[in-house]
C-alpha positions as CSV (number, residue, x, y, z in Angstrom):
1,M,67.8,-139.1,122.9
2,L,70.8,-139.9,120.7
3,R,72.8,-140.9,123.8
4,L,70.1,-143.3,124.9
5,L,70.0,-144.8,121.4
6,Y,73.8,-145.2,121.4
7,Q,73.7,-146.9,124.8
8,Y,70.9,-149.3,123.7
9,V,72.8,-150.2,120.5
10,H,76.0,-150.6,122.5
11,R,74.3,-153.0,125.0
12,F,72.7,-154.9,122.1
13,G,76.1,-155.3,120.4
14,Q,77.7,-156.4,123.6
15,K,75.0,-159.1,124.1
16,L,75.7,-160.5,120.6
17,V,79.4,-161.0,121.3
18,Q,79.1,-162.0,125.0
19,R,81.1,-165.1,125.7
20,R,80.3,-167.9,128.0
21,L,82.8,-168.4,130.8
22,L,83.5,-172.0,131.8
23,D,83.4,-173.1,135.4
24,P,86.8,-174.0,136.8
25,V,87.6,-177.7,136.9
26,E,89.2,-179.2,140.0
27,E,92.7,-180.4,139.3
28,T,92.8,-184.1,139.6
29,E,95.5,-186.6,139.4
30,S,97.0,-187.3,136.0
31,P,95.4,-190.2,134.1
32,T,96.9,-193.5,135.0
33,T,96.9,-194.6,131.4
34,Y,97.7,-192.6,128.3
35,L,96.2,-193.2,124.8
36,N,98.6,-193.8,121.9
37,I,97.8,-193.0,118.3
38,L,96.3,-196.5,117.7
39,D,93.9,-196.0,120.6
40,L,92.8,-192.6,119.2
41,V,92.5,-194.0,115.6
42,I,90.2,-196.8,116.9
43,L,88.0,-194.1,118.6
44,G,87.9,-192.0,115.4
45,V,87.0,-194.9,113.1
46,G,84.4,-196.2,115.5
47,G,82.8,-192.8,115.6
48,S,82.8,-192.2,111.8
49,L,81.7,-195.6,110.5
50,G,77.9,-195.4,110.7
51,A,74.7,-195.3,108.7
52,G,75.3,-191.8,107.3
53,I,77.0,-193.0,104.1
54,Y,74.8,-196.1,103.9
55,I,71.7,-193.9,103.4
56,V,73.1,-191.7,100.7
57,A,75.4,-194.1,98.9
58,G,72.8,-195.6,96.6
59,A,71.2,-192.2,95.6
60,L,74.6,-190.6,95.1
61,A,75.8,-193.5,92.8
62,K,72.5,-193.6,90.9
63,Y,71.7,-190.0,90.4
64,I,74.7,-187.8,91.2
65,A,78.1,-189.3,90.3
66,G,77.8,-192.9,89.1
67,P,80.8,-195.1,89.8
68,A,82.9,-191.9,90.2
69,I,81.3,-191.5,93.7
70,I,84.5,-193.1,95.0
71,I,86.3,-190.0,93.7
72,S,83.7,-187.8,95.5
73,L,84.6,-189.6,98.7
74,L,88.3,-188.6,98.3
75,V,87.4,-185.0,97.5
76,A,85.2,-184.9,100.7
77,A,87.9,-186.4,102.9
78,L,90.3,-183.5,102.3
79,P,88.3,-180.7,103.8
80,C,87.2,-183.1,106.6
81,V,90.8,-183.6,107.7
82,M,91.3,-179.8,107.7
83,C,88.1,-179.2,109.7
84,G,89.2,-181.9,112.1
85,L,92.6,-180.2,112.7
86,C,90.9,-176.8,113.3
87,Y,88.4,-178.4,115.6
88,A,91.3,-179.9,117.5
89,E,92.7,-176.4,118.1
90,L,89.4,-175.2,119.3
91,W,89.3,-178.1,121.8
92,A,92.9,-177.2,122.9
93,R,91.8,-173.6,123.7
94,V,88.8,-174.7,125.7
95,L,90.1,-178.1,127.1
96,R,86.5,-179.4,127.6
97,S,84.7,-182.2,125.9
98,G,81.8,-180.7,123.9
99,S,80.3,-179.7,120.6
100,V,81.3,-176.9,118.2
101,Y,78.4,-175.0,119.8
102,L,80.2,-174.9,123.2
103,Y,83.5,-174.0,121.7
104,S,81.9,-171.2,119.6
105,Y,80.1,-169.8,122.7
106,V,83.3,-169.8,124.8
107,T,85.6,-168.3,122.1
108,M,83.5,-166.3,119.7
109,G,80.4,-165.1,121.5
110,Q,76.6,-165.6,121.7
111,L,75.3,-164.9,118.2
112,Y,78.1,-166.9,116.6
113,A,77.3,-169.8,118.9
114,F,73.6,-169.7,118.3
115,I,74.1,-169.9,114.5
116,T,76.5,-172.8,115.0
117,G,74.3,-174.6,117.5
118,W,71.1,-174.0,115.6
119,N,72.6,-175.5,112.4
120,L,73.9,-178.5,114.3
121,I,70.4,-179.1,115.8
122,L,69.0,-178.8,112.3
123,S,71.5,-181.3,111.0
124,L,70.7,-183.8,113.8
125,F,67.0,-183.2,113.4
126,V,67.1,-184.0,109.7
127,A,69.5,-186.9,110.3
128,T,66.9,-188.4,112.7
129,A,64.2,-188.1,110.0
130,C,66.6,-189.5,107.3
131,V,67.6,-192.6,109.4
132,A,64.0,-193.3,110.4
133,R,62.8,-193.1,106.9
134,A,65.7,-195.2,105.6
135,W,65.0,-197.9,108.2
136,S,61.3,-197.9,107.1
137,Y,62.3,-198.3,103.5
138,S,64.7,-201.1,104.3
139,F,62.3,-203.0,106.5
140,D,59.5,-202.7,103.9
141,S,61.9,-203.9,101.2
142,L,62.7,-206.9,103.3
143,I,59.1,-208.0,103.6
144,G,58.2,-207.4,100.0
145,N,57.1,-203.7,99.9
146,H,53.6,-204.5,101.2
147,I,53.5,-201.5,103.6
148,S,54.4,-198.9,101.0
149,Q,52.1,-200.4,98.4
150,T,49.2,-200.3,100.8
151,L,49.9,-196.8,102.1
152,E,50.5,-195.4,98.6
153,G,47.3,-196.8,97.3
154,T,45.4,-195.3,100.2
155,F,47.0,-191.8,100.6
156,S,48.7,-191.0,97.4
157,P,45.7,-189.2,95.8
158,Y,45.4,-186.8,98.7
159,M,49.1,-185.9,99.3
160,P,50.3,-182.5,98.1
161,S,53.1,-182.5,95.5
162,F,55.7,-181.1,97.9
163,L,55.3,-183.9,100.4
164,A,55.9,-187.6,100.1
165,T,53.6,-189.8,98.1
166,F,52.4,-191.4,101.3
167,P,52.8,-190.8,105.0
168,D,55.4,-193.1,106.5
169,F,53.8,-194.3,109.7
170,V,56.5,-196.9,110.3
171,A,59.2,-194.2,110.5
172,L,57.0,-192.1,112.9
173,A,56.4,-195.2,115.1
174,L,60.1,-195.9,115.2
175,V,60.9,-192.4,116.3
176,L,58.3,-192.6,119.0
177,V,59.8,-195.8,120.3
178,M,63.2,-194.2,120.5
179,I,61.8,-191.2,122.3
180,G,60.4,-193.5,125.0
181,W,63.7,-195.4,125.2
182,I,65.7,-192.2,125.7
183,I,63.2,-190.7,128.2
184,L,63.4,-193.8,130.4
185,G,67.1,-193.3,130.6
186,A,67.8,-196.8,129.2
187,R,71.4,-197.2,128.3
188,M,72.9,-199.8,126.0
189,P,75.3,-202.2,127.7
190,S,78.9,-202.0,126.5
191,L,78.6,-205.4,125.0
192,V,75.7,-204.3,122.8
193,I,77.7,-201.2,121.7
194,K,80.6,-203.4,120.7
195,V,78.3,-205.6,118.7
196,F,76.8,-202.6,116.8
197,T,80.3,-201.3,116.2
198,G,81.3,-204.7,114.9
199,M,78.3,-204.6,112.5
200,N,79.4,-201.2,111.2
201,V,82.8,-202.8,110.3
202,F,81.2,-206.0,109.0
203,V,79.1,-204.2,106.3
204,P,81.9,-202.7,104.3
205,I,84.2,-205.7,104.7
206,F,81.5,-208.1,103.5
207,M,80.6,-205.9,100.6
208,I,84.3,-205.6,99.6
209,I,84.7,-209.4,99.6
210,S,81.4,-209.8,97.6
211,G,82.5,-207.2,95.1
212,F,85.7,-209.2,94.4
213,I,83.7,-212.3,93.8
214,K,80.6,-211.0,91.9
215,G,81.8,-207.7,90.6
216,D,82.1,-206.9,86.9
217,L,84.4,-204.2,85.6
218,H,82.1,-203.7,82.6
219,N,79.8,-201.9,85.1
220,W,82.4,-199.1,85.2
221,Q,82.4,-198.9,81.4
222,L,78.8,-198.7,80.5
223,T,77.6,-196.9,77.4
224,E,74.2,-195.5,76.6
225,E,73.5,-198.6,74.5
226,D,73.9,-200.7,77.6
227,Y,70.9,-199.0,79.2
228,G,68.5,-200.7,76.8
229,N,65.0,-200.0,77.9
230,A,66.0,-198.8,81.4
231,S,64.0,-195.8,82.3
232,E,63.4,-193.7,85.4
233,S,60.1,-192.2,86.4
234,S,61.7,-189.2,88.1
235,D,65.0,-187.4,88.4
236,I,65.7,-187.1,92.1
237,Y,68.7,-184.8,91.9
238,R,69.8,-182.4,89.2
239,T,71.9,-184.0,86.5
240,G,72.2,-181.1,84.1
241,G,71.4,-182.0,80.5
242,L,72.7,-185.6,80.8
243,G,69.3,-187.1,81.6
244,P,68.5,-189.4,84.5
245,L,71.0,-192.0,83.5
246,G,74.0,-189.8,82.6
247,S,76.2,-190.3,79.6
248,G,77.8,-193.7,80.6
249,G,81.3,-194.6,81.5
250,F,83.0,-194.3,84.9
251,V,82.0,-190.6,85.2
252,P,78.5,-190.5,83.7
253,F,77.6,-187.1,85.3
254,G,80.8,-185.3,84.7
255,L,83.0,-183.3,87.1
256,D,79.9,-181.5,88.4
257,G,78.5,-184.8,89.6
258,I,81.7,-185.6,91.4
259,L,81.7,-182.3,93.2
260,Q,78.1,-182.4,94.1
261,G,78.6,-186.0,95.4
262,A,81.5,-184.7,97.5
263,A,79.3,-182.2,99.1
264,L,76.8,-184.9,100.0
265,C,79.6,-187.3,101.3
266,F,81.0,-184.7,103.7
267,Y,78.9,-185.9,106.6
268,A,80.3,-189.5,106.4
269,Y,83.7,-188.6,108.0
270,F,82.7,-186.7,111.1
271,G,83.7,-189.0,113.9
272,F,86.8,-187.2,115.1
273,E,84.9,-185.7,118.0
274,A,85.5,-189.0,119.7
275,I,89.2,-188.4,119.5
276,L,89.0,-185.0,121.1
277,T,86.8,-186.2,124.0
278,K,89.9,-188.2,125.1
279,G,92.4,-185.5,124.1
280,K,93.6,-185.0,127.7
281,E,94.5,-188.6,127.9
282,A,96.5,-188.6,124.7
283,R,100.2,-189.2,124.8
284,N,102.1,-186.3,123.1
285,P,98.8,-184.6,121.8
286,Q,100.7,-182.2,119.6
287,R,101.6,-185.1,117.4
288,S,99.1,-187.8,118.2
289,I,95.9,-185.8,117.8
290,P,96.4,-184.6,114.2
291,L,97.9,-187.9,113.1
292,S,95.0,-189.9,114.6
293,I,92.5,-187.6,112.9
294,A,94.2,-187.9,109.5
295,I,94.6,-191.6,109.9
296,S,91.1,-192.3,111.0
297,V,89.7,-190.3,108.1
298,F,92.0,-192.2,105.7
299,I,90.9,-195.6,107.0
300,C,87.2,-194.5,106.7
301,F,87.9,-193.4,103.2
302,L,89.4,-196.8,102.3
303,M,86.4,-198.6,103.9
304,Y,83.9,-196.4,102.1
305,F,85.9,-196.6,98.9
306,G,85.9,-200.4,99.1
307,F,82.3,-201.1,99.7
308,I,80.9,-198.4,97.3
309,A,83.3,-199.7,94.6
310,A,82.0,-203.2,95.3
311,L,78.4,-201.9,95.1
312,T,78.9,-200.2,91.7
313,L,80.8,-203.3,90.4
314,M,78.0,-205.7,91.4
315,V,75.2,-203.6,90.1
316,P,75.1,-201.1,87.2
317,Y,74.8,-197.7,88.8
318,Y,71.4,-196.9,87.1
319,Q,69.9,-200.1,88.6
320,I,71.0,-199.4,92.2
321,H,68.1,-199.2,94.7
322,H,68.5,-195.7,96.1
323,Y,66.9,-196.4,99.5
324,S,68.1,-200.0,100.2
325,P,71.2,-200.4,98.0
326,F,73.2,-203.1,99.7
327,P,70.5,-205.7,100.4
328,Q,69.2,-205.2,96.9
329,A,72.6,-205.6,95.4
330,F,72.8,-209.2,96.7
331,L,69.3,-209.9,95.2
332,H,70.7,-208.6,91.9
333,V,73.6,-211.0,91.8
334,G,71.6,-213.9,92.9
335,W,72.8,-214.2,96.6
336,D,69.3,-214.1,98.1
337,P,70.3,-215.5,101.6
338,A,73.1,-212.9,101.8
339,R,70.5,-210.3,101.0
340,Y,68.5,-211.1,104.2
341,V,71.7,-211.2,106.3
342,M,72.8,-207.8,105.0
343,A,69.3,-206.4,105.5
344,V,69.2,-207.4,109.2
345,V,72.6,-206.0,109.8
346,F,71.7,-202.8,108.0
347,L,68.5,-202.4,110.1
348,C,70.5,-202.9,113.3
349,T,73.2,-200.3,112.3
350,L,70.4,-197.8,111.4
351,L,68.8,-198.3,114.8
352,Y,72.0,-197.6,116.5
353,S,72.6,-194.5,114.4
354,L,69.1,-193.3,115.0
355,L,69.5,-193.6,118.8
356,G,72.8,-191.8,118.7
357,A,71.4,-188.9,116.5
358,M,68.4,-188.4,118.8
359,F,70.5,-188.6,122.0
360,F,72.9,-185.9,120.8
361,M,70.1,-183.8,119.4
362,S,68.3,-183.7,122.7
363,R,71.5,-183.0,124.7
364,L,72.3,-180.1,122.4
365,V,68.8,-178.7,122.6
366,C,69.0,-179.0,126.4
367,E,72.4,-177.3,126.5
368,M,71.2,-174.3,124.5
369,A,68.0,-174.1,126.5
370,D,70.1,-174.1,129.7
371,D,72.0,-171.1,128.3
372,R,68.5,-169.6,127.6
373,L,69.2,-169.3,123.9
374,L,66.2,-171.7,123.4
375,F,63.1,-171.8,125.6
376,R,64.2,-172.7,129.1
377,H,61.5,-175.3,129.7
378,L,63.4,-177.5,127.2
379,A,66.2,-177.8,129.8
380,Q,64.1,-179.4,132.5
381,I,65.7,-182.6,133.7
382,H,63.6,-185.5,135.0
383,A,64.4,-186.1,138.7
384,R,64.4,-189.9,138.5
385,T,65.8,-190.7,135.1
386,G,68.1,-187.7,134.7
387,T,67.0,-187.1,131.1
388,P,65.9,-183.8,129.5
389,V,62.3,-184.9,128.9
390,M,61.0,-181.8,127.1
391,A,64.0,-181.5,124.8
392,I,63.7,-185.2,123.9
393,V,60.0,-185.0,123.2
394,A,60.0,-181.7,121.4
395,S,62.9,-182.5,119.1
396,G,61.9,-186.1,118.6
397,L,58.3,-185.3,117.7
398,L,59.4,-182.7,115.1
399,A,61.8,-185.1,113.6
400,G,59.1,-187.8,113.6
401,V,56.7,-185.5,111.7
402,M,59.4,-184.8,109.1
403,A,60.0,-188.5,108.7
404,L,56.2,-189.0,108.3
405,L,55.6,-186.4,105.7
406,F,58.8,-185.8,103.6
407,E,60.6,-188.0,101.1
408,L,64.2,-189.0,102.0
409,R,65.5,-187.4,98.9
410,D,64.0,-184.1,99.8
411,I,65.8,-183.8,103.2
412,I,69.2,-185.4,102.7
413,E,70.8,-182.3,101.2
414,L,69.4,-180.2,104.1
415,L,71.2,-182.4,106.5
416,L,74.5,-181.8,104.9
417,T,74.1,-178.1,104.4
418,G,73.8,-177.5,108.1
419,V,76.9,-179.7,108.8
420,L,79.0,-177.8,106.2
421,L,78.0,-174.4,107.6
422,A,78.5,-175.4,111.3
423,Y,82.0,-176.7,110.7
424,T,83.0,-173.9,108.4
425,L,82.1,-171.5,111.2
426,G,84.3,-173.6,113.5
427,T,87.2,-173.4,111.1
428,F,86.7,-169.6,110.7
429,S,86.8,-169.1,114.5
430,V,90.2,-170.8,114.6
431,L,91.6,-168.4,112.0
432,I,90.3,-165.5,114.1
433,L,91.4,-166.7,117.5
434,R,95.0,-167.5,116.6
435,Y,95.7,-163.7,116.1
436,Q,93.8,-162.4,119.1
437,P,95.5,-161.4,122.4
438,S,95.5,-164.1,125.1
439,Q,92.1,-164.7,126.6
440,N,90.9,-166.4,129.7
441,F,87.8,-168.6,129.1
442,V,87.5,-169.8,132.7
443,K,85.7,-168.1,135.5
444,N,88.1,-166.8,138.2
445,E,87.9,-164.7,141.4
446,K,88.8,-161.4,139.7
447,T,86.3,-158.6,140.0
448,E,84.4,-157.3,137.0
449,E,86.3,-154.1,137.1
450,E,89.6,-156.0,136.9
451,T,88.3,-158.1,134.1
452,E,87.2,-155.0,132.1
453,M,90.7,-153.6,132.5
454,E,92.4,-156.6,131.0
455,P,92.1,-155.6,127.3
456,T,93.8,-152.3,128.2
457,L,96.7,-154.0,129.8
458,E,97.0,-156.3,126.9
459,G,97.0,-153.4,124.5
460,N,99.9,-151.5,126.2
461,P,102.4,-152.0,123.4
462,L,100.2,-149.9,121.1
463,D,98.9,-147.3,123.5
464,S,100.2,-144.4,121.4
465,E,99.2,-145.9,118.0
466,P,95.7,-144.5,117.6
467,E,97.3,-141.0,117.2
468,A,99.8,-142.1,114.6
469,G,97.5,-141.5,111.6
470,T,96.5,-143.3,108.5
471,S,100.0,-144.0,107.2
472,N,101.0,-145.9,110.3
473,I,97.8,-147.9,110.1
474,L,98.6,-148.9,106.5
475,K,102.2,-149.6,107.5
476,S,101.1,-151.9,110.3
477,L,99.3,-154.1,107.8
478,W,102.7,-155.3,106.5
479,F,105.0,-154.4,109.4
480,P,103.2,-154.9,112.7
481,P,105.0,-152.9,115.4
482,S,104.5,-155.6,118.0
483,T,105.8,-159.2,118.0
484,I,102.8,-160.5,120.0
485,S,99.2,-160.3,119.2
486,T,97.4,-157.1,120.3
487,R,93.9,-155.7,120.1
488,K,94.8,-153.8,117.0
489,S,96.3,-156.7,115.2
490,G,93.3,-158.8,116.2
491,Q,91.0,-156.2,114.7
492,I,93.0,-156.2,111.5
493,V,92.6,-160.0,111.2
494,Y,88.9,-159.7,112.0
495,G,88.4,-157.4,109.1
496,C,90.6,-159.3,106.7
497,A,89.0,-162.6,107.6
498,F,85.5,-161.4,106.9
499,L,86.7,-159.8,103.6
500,L,88.3,-163.1,102.6
501,V,85.1,-165.1,103.2
502,L,83.2,-162.6,101.0
503,L,85.8,-162.9,98.2
504,I,85.8,-166.8,98.6
505,I,82.0,-166.9,98.3
506,I,82.0,-164.7,95.1
507,L,84.8,-166.8,93.6
508,S,83.1,-170.1,94.4
509,L,79.8,-168.9,92.9
510,I,81.6,-167.9,89.7
511,L,83.4,-171.2,89.5
512,D,80.2,-173.0,90.1
513,Q,78.0,-171.1,87.6
514,W,80.5,-170.6,84.7
515,P,83.4,-173.0,85.1
516,S,83.9,-173.7,81.4
517,Q,84.0,-170.0,80.5
518,V,86.5,-169.3,83.3
519,F,88.9,-172.0,82.3
520,S,88.5,-171.5,78.6
521,G,89.7,-167.9,78.8
522,D,86.5,-165.8,78.7
523,P,87.9,-162.3,78.9
524,V,85.5,-161.0,81.5
525,L,85.0,-164.0,83.8
526,T,88.6,-165.1,83.7
527,T,89.8,-161.6,84.5
528,V,87.3,-161.4,87.4
529,A,88.5,-164.8,88.7
530,V,92.2,-163.8,88.5
531,L,91.5,-160.5,90.3
532,L,89.7,-162.3,93.0
533,L,92.6,-164.8,93.4
534,L,95.0,-161.9,93.6
535,L,92.9,-160.1,96.3
536,I,92.6,-163.3,98.3
537,T,96.3,-163.9,98.1
538,G,97.0,-160.3,99.2
539,V,94.6,-160.3,102.1
540,T,96.0,-163.7,103.2
541,V,99.5,-162.3,103.3
542,I,98.3,-159.4,105.5
543,I,96.9,-161.9,107.9
544,W,100.1,-164.0,107.8
545,R,102.1,-160.9,108.6
546,Q,100.2,-160.3,111.9
547,P,101.6,-161.6,115.2
548,Q,100.0,-164.7,116.6
549,D,98.9,-165.5,120.1
550,P,102.0,-167.1,121.8
551,S,99.9,-168.9,124.5
552,P,101.0,-172.5,124.8
553,L,98.3,-175.0,123.5
554,M,98.2,-178.8,123.5
555,F,97.7,-178.5,119.7
556,R,98.0,-175.8,117.1
557,V,96.9,-176.0,113.5
558,P,99.9,-176.0,111.1
559,A,100.3,-173.8,108.1
560,M,98.3,-170.9,109.5
561,P,96.5,-169.1,107.9
562,V,96.6,-171.1,104.7
563,L,95.1,-174.4,106.0
564,P,91.9,-172.8,107.5
565,L,91.4,-170.7,104.4
566,V,91.8,-173.7,102.0
567,S,89.3,-175.6,104.2
568,I,86.8,-172.7,104.1
569,F,87.2,-172.4,100.3
570,M,86.6,-176.1,99.8
571,N,83.6,-176.1,102.1
572,V,82.0,-173.0,100.5
573,Y,82.6,-174.4,97.0
574,L,81.0,-177.7,98.0
575,M,78.0,-175.7,99.4
576,T,77.5,-174.1,96.0
577,K,76.8,-177.6,94.7
578,I,73.7,-177.9,96.8
579,N,70.5,-177.0,94.9
580,T,68.4,-173.9,95.1
581,W,65.4,-175.7,96.7
582,T,67.5,-177.0,99.5
583,W,69.0,-173.5,100.1
584,T,65.4,-172.2,100.3
585,Q,64.5,-174.7,103.0
586,F,67.7,-174.0,104.8
587,G,67.0,-170.2,104.7
588,I,63.5,-170.8,106.1
589,A,64.9,-173.0,108.9
590,N,67.5,-170.4,109.9
591,A,64.9,-167.6,109.7
592,I,62.9,-169.5,112.3
593,G,66.0,-169.8,114.4
594,F,66.7,-166.0,114.2
595,V,63.1,-165.3,115.2
596,I,63.6,-167.5,118.3
597,Y,67.0,-165.9,119.1
598,F,66.0,-162.2,118.7
599,G,62.6,-162.7,120.2
600,Y,63.6,-164.8,123.2
601,G,67.3,-165.8,123.4
602,I,69.0,-162.5,123.3
603,R,66.7,-161.2,126.1
604,Y,66.8,-164.1,128.5
605,S,70.2,-165.6,127.9
606,S,71.9,-166.4,131.2
607,R,75.6,-166.1,130.1
């Protein structure tokens, strides 16, 4: 009985860590043209500049950080660059264009990949609802708010408190139209794509110029007396004890507002995937890929910095329209014609972003269904159009229902929580993989028996070590007996990495809940924080002492293991700034995912 139980548990554990092997790619001729750093930067900037920041900019400036939102953008850019570099090494190990889900499945195993993929789907799902709802608000504002007034007067008395004040049928209709467009396999001509990309660049440039002309520095120096009779009917986001308008000045909501704003700005920079899709064509990828990622994030920061600075200079932060900030800013300064121009451009960029979010969401759902981690019927491809019809309809309808029933403010943070977690997992996997023995991620002609023997061959340098006793095990933490990574050194890194994440989570929670006590010298909290820092440092040194995988890669993350750990710490700390209600929603969404995985995916997965 015990033997059967052991075998069942062993098979179950093997399934959780089973990796997906890639099909071999036919060797083709080298690309005739190579992309330089400028080409890659253009790809990265084009992929990053989009509607994501346009949606949250008004709410962040009004309720979270005030004019100091520009500092939040800088804080968010730093971990994004680090995540981008780690993502580049994941790509270099797999050498396929794909999502973090694919890289996680190939390198880390099935359960790890499902968590990553499910959270990416959740993020794209919520992003679709957010963009659709934002488009509806902007369109309604352009025509005088007649739609919202009619719907609110009709449905408001019957809507539960946890839902929107009225159902947004415009947002639902927009999602349904996009579902039909994608199902038909309609593709945008390259000229249209270039026009939309140009619009994404036009918005910040026009806002920056307008800010120079109509901006007023006094709007960064407001006091509580300047508020006058300004009042707010509701406080959308938590603002501590400062009230809905803050305490005035450039940083009305304090350091906590800046950090919470940084967590919500994180999504705005993720366009570096476009760089990695062309990584094989890059000239000198070891240098060009990290430089292009860093430069593209820096350029996006400058653009975001410029137009949000212009917005907060043109309009006092407490008067910013949180759903349609940019068109309403021109109305505030008396440029009514510019308001209509900006509104039309804004609606077009939102449409383009909505189409992109729904397209990638359906493709990711189809890919996971093809791996049998989600229901296999979602992977059915229409014979004529070549589109995954069931994946498009299922994911689109759920996103449409969310756009119909939920307020934009209630789902924005949920979007960013999934993104933060998914890319933190990607960063963590880079830390683990660098210290593992060389692995083959591509299918070959070896038999299964030969494949199973490979770990034993890789572990030959340490064949006699298991008999060495506890003293040698402790000694190997600081003085590894081998100069190349082995199974044993890899296991040490595994354990240390998970311990580090636990310590980082505890430290982040302490710094979030009791920051003033920690830095003011509270004997208990300060001692605990210092001990955690010492433990983190010691475990990091143990990882640093372990031998790394010497396999040649097109790109390797520098400053290993410090850079991934700093990235993980910043991501985890930013996640502590997300409110409890959002974490409750996030937990429910992931609980549903685990029910699907353990009820279906783990039994029927095909890899």
